[in-house]
C-alpha positions as CSV (number, residue, x, y, z in Angstrom):
1,M,-23.2,-5.2,27.9
2,V,-25.0,-6.2,25.1
3,E,-24.6,-3.1,23.0
4,M,-20.9,-3.1,23.6
5,L,-20.7,-6.7,22.1
6,K,-23.0,-5.9,19.2
7,K,-20.8,-2.9,18.3
8,E,-17.9,-5.1,18.4
9,V,-19.6,-7.8,16.3
10,A,-21.2,-4.8,13.8
11,K,-17.5,-4.7,12.5
12,R,-18.0,-7.9,10.7
13,P,-21.1,-7.8,8.6
14,D,-21.0,-11.3,8.2
15,L,-21.4,-11.8,11.7
16,V,-24.3,-9.9,11.7
17,V,-26.2,-11.8,9.2
18,I,-24.9,-15.3,11.0
19,A,-26.4,-13.9,14.6
20,E,-29.7,-13.2,12.9
21,L,-29.9,-16.8,11.4
22,I,-29.6,-18.5,14.6
23,P,-32.6,-19.0,16.5
24,P,-32.5,-19.0,20.5
25,Q,-31.9,-21.8,22.9
26,V,-29.9,-24.0,20.4
27,R,-26.4,-25.5,20.9
28,V,-23.7,-23.6,18.9
29,L,-20.2,-24.6,17.9
30,D,-18.2,-21.6,16.8
31,L,-15.1,-22.7,14.7
32,G,-12.4,-20.4,15.2
33,C,-14.1,-18.3,17.7
34,G,-11.3,-15.9,18.4
35,N,-11.6,-14.1,21.7
36,G,-15.3,-15.3,22.3
37,T,-17.2,-11.9,21.5
38,F,-19.6,-13.6,19.1
39,L,-20.4,-16.5,21.3
40,R,-20.8,-13.9,24.1
41,L,-23.6,-11.9,22.1
42,L,-25.4,-15.1,21.2
43,E,-25.2,-16.3,24.8
44,K,-26.7,-13.0,26.1
45,Q,-29.2,-12.1,23.0
46,K,-30.5,-15.6,22.3
47,N,-29.7,-17.6,25.6
48,V,-27.5,-20.3,23.3
49,R,-25.2,-23.0,24.5
50,G,-22.0,-22.2,22.9
51,L,-18.8,-24.0,22.6
52,G,-15.7,-22.6,20.9
53,I,-12.8,-24.0,19.0
54,E,-9.7,-21.9,18.8
55,I,-5.8,-22.6,18.1
56,D,-4.5,-19.4,19.6
57,Q,-3.7,-19.3,23.1
58,Q,-4.0,-16.1,24.1
59,M,-7.6,-16.0,22.5
60,I,-8.4,-18.9,24.3
61,I,-7.5,-17.1,27.6
62,E,-9.2,-14.2,26.5
63,S,-12.6,-16.4,25.8
64,I,-12.2,-18.3,29.0
65,S,-11.9,-14.8,31.2
66,T,-15.1,-14.0,29.9
67,G,-16.9,-17.3,30.7
68,I,-17.0,-18.9,27.2
69,S,-16.3,-22.5,26.8
70,V,-13.3,-23.0,24.5
71,V,-11.5,-26.0,23.3
72,Q,-8.1,-25.7,22.0
73,G,-7.9,-27.3,18.5
74,N,-6.5,-27.3,14.9
75,L,-9.4,-27.1,12.1
76,N,-7.0,-28.9,9.6
77,N,-8.0,-32.1,12.0
78,N,-11.3,-33.8,12.1
79,L,-13.9,-32.9,14.6
80,D,-13.4,-36.1,16.6
81,F,-14.5,-35.0,19.9
82,A,-18.1,-34.4,18.6
83,D,-21.0,-36.7,17.6
84,D,-23.0,-36.6,14.6
85,G,-25.3,-34.2,14.9
86,S,-24.3,-33.2,18.5
87,F,-24.9,-29.4,17.6
88,D,-28.0,-27.4,16.4
89,Y,-25.5,-25.1,14.3
90,V,-22.0,-25.2,13.6
91,V,-20.4,-21.6,12.5
92,L,-17.5,-21.1,10.4
93,S,-16.6,-17.6,9.1
94,R,-14.1,-16.2,7.1
95,T,-11.9,-19.4,8.0
96,L,-12.5,-22.2,5.6
97,Q,-10.0,-20.6,3.1
98,E,-7.3,-21.0,5.8
99,V,-7.2,-24.9,6.6
100,S,-5.5,-27.3,4.2
101,R,-8.2,-29.1,2.9
102,P,-11.9,-27.1,3.1
103,D,-13.6,-30.2,1.6
104,K,-12.8,-32.5,4.3
105,L,-13.7,-29.6,7.0
106,L,-17.1,-29.0,4.9
107,S,-18.0,-32.4,5.6
108,E,-17.0,-32.4,9.1
109,I,-19.1,-29.5,9.9
110,V,-22.4,-30.7,8.5
111,R,-21.5,-34.1,10.2
112,V,-21.5,-32.6,13.6
113,G,-24.1,-30.2,13.1
114,K,-27.9,-30.0,12.2
115,K,-26.9,-27.2,10.2
116,A,-23.7,-25.2,9.5
117,I,-23.3,-21.6,8.7
118,V,-20.3,-20.8,6.8
119,G,-19.1,-17.0,6.1
120,F,-17.2,-17.1,2.6
121,I,-14.9,-14.7,1.3
122,N,-15.2,-14.5,-2.5
123,F,-12.0,-14.1,-4.6
124,G,-14.4,-13.5,-7.7
125,Y,-15.4,-10.2,-6.3
126,I,-15.1,-7.4,-8.9
127,G,-12.5,-5.3,-6.5
128,S,-10.2,-8.2,-6.6
129,R,-10.8,-9.0,-10.2
130,F,-10.0,-5.2,-11.3
131,Q,-7.0,-5.1,-9.0
132,L,-5.5,-8.2,-10.6
133,L,-6.3,-7.3,-14.0
134,F,-4.8,-3.9,-14.2
135,S,-2.2,-4.2,-11.3
136,G,-1.1,-7.6,-12.2
137,R,-0.7,-8.0,-8.2
138,M,-2.2,-10.1,-5.8
139,P,-5.6,-8.2,-4.5
140,E,-5.9,-6.7,-1.3
141,T,-9.7,-5.7,-0.1
142,I,-11.6,-5.2,2.8
143,S,-12.3,-9.0,3.2
144,M,-8.6,-9.8,2.2
145,P,-6.5,-7.1,3.8
146,H,-3.2,-9.1,3.6
147,S,-0.4,-9.0,1.1
148,W,0.7,-12.3,-0.7
149,Y,3.4,-13.0,1.5
150,N,1.8,-12.7,5.0
151,T,-1.7,-14.0,4.3
152,P,-3.3,-16.8,6.1
153,N,-5.5,-17.5,3.1
154,I,-4.3,-20.7,1.3
155,H,-7.3,-21.5,-0.9
156,L,-8.7,-18.4,-2.6
157,A,-12.1,-19.5,-4.5
158,T,-15.0,-17.6,-5.9
159,L,-18.8,-18.4,-4.9
160,A,-19.0,-20.4,-7.8
161,D,-16.2,-22.7,-6.8
162,F,-17.7,-23.0,-3.3
163,K,-21.4,-23.9,-4.7
164,N,-19.9,-26.4,-6.9
165,L,-18.0,-28.1,-3.9
166,C,-21.0,-28.2,-2.0
167,R,-22.8,-30.2,-4.8
168,E,-19.8,-32.7,-4.9
169,L,-19.7,-33.1,-1.1
170,N,-23.9,-33.8,-1.6
171,I,-24.2,-30.7,0.7
172,K,-27.5,-28.8,0.4
173,I,-27.6,-25.2,0.5
174,L,-30.5,-23.8,2.5
175,R,-29.6,-20.2,2.2
176,E,-27.4,-17.8,0.4
177,I,-27.0,-14.2,1.7
178,P,-24.4,-12.2,-0.4
179,I,-22.9,-9.3,1.3
180,G,-21.7,-6.2,-1.0
181,S,-20.5,-2.7,-0.1
182,K,-23.4,-0.8,1.7
183,S,-23.9,1.1,-2.2
184,N,-24.3,-2.0,-3.8
185,T,-26.5,-4.3,-1.5
186,L,-29.3,-5.1,-4.1
187,A,-26.7,-5.5,-7.1
188,A,-24.8,-8.0,-5.0
189,A,-27.7,-10.1,-4.4
190,L,-28.4,-10.1,-8.3
191,M,-24.7,-10.9,-9.1
192,P,-23.2,-12.5,-6.1
193,N,-20.3,-13.8,-7.6
194,L,-19.3,-10.7,-8.9
195,L,-20.4,-7.9,-6.7
196,A,-20.5,-9.6,-3.2
197,H,-17.1,-9.8,-1.3
198,T,-18.3,-12.0,1.2
199,C,-21.4,-14.5,1.2
200,V,-23.0,-16.3,4.2
201,F,-24.4,-20.0,3.5
202,E,-26.6,-21.8,5.5
203,L,-26.0,-25.7,5.0
204,T,-27.1,-29.3,5.7
205,K,-26.2,-32.6,4.9
206,K,-28.5,-33.9,2.2
């Protein structure tokens, strides 16, 4: 079971990094948890106490069928169900750019979580820049595979934009882990805003 879950999660390098950052036996809130595969892996591997938030009814049914606790919710709304610091970790991966007010959601996740881990898609990635420069069309990449007319992404930004927003919101970046292609992992670490297609940030409230 664990090996099967690991293979599924391995399709998303950001989730692999996030799983490594979360210690055993903590309380985790996964925002936009999908079918619950990631939370299942954390529960099996690290004995975490997990809760997922998901808007898609079919995904919720799939999660519940495998024993994952899930609440239906819209991330455009405040996380009013959770008290300050009620979770050890809040996870938000490749979802921030889909909400109407990323700034408000960031403030909420560092309120309800002692720490937050955000997987962020980098629109400043070199592949995106080249596509826009040479084709004059909106980029489609591994991390942004949709066409401009059917994409769920409504707030595209670079890593520099994200870090600047954290400063404005008085959010401390504890760790920054850039993720590039397999062939340029080191280069992505040296120039993340250019060469990392995704980046994982560990955050806390100052």
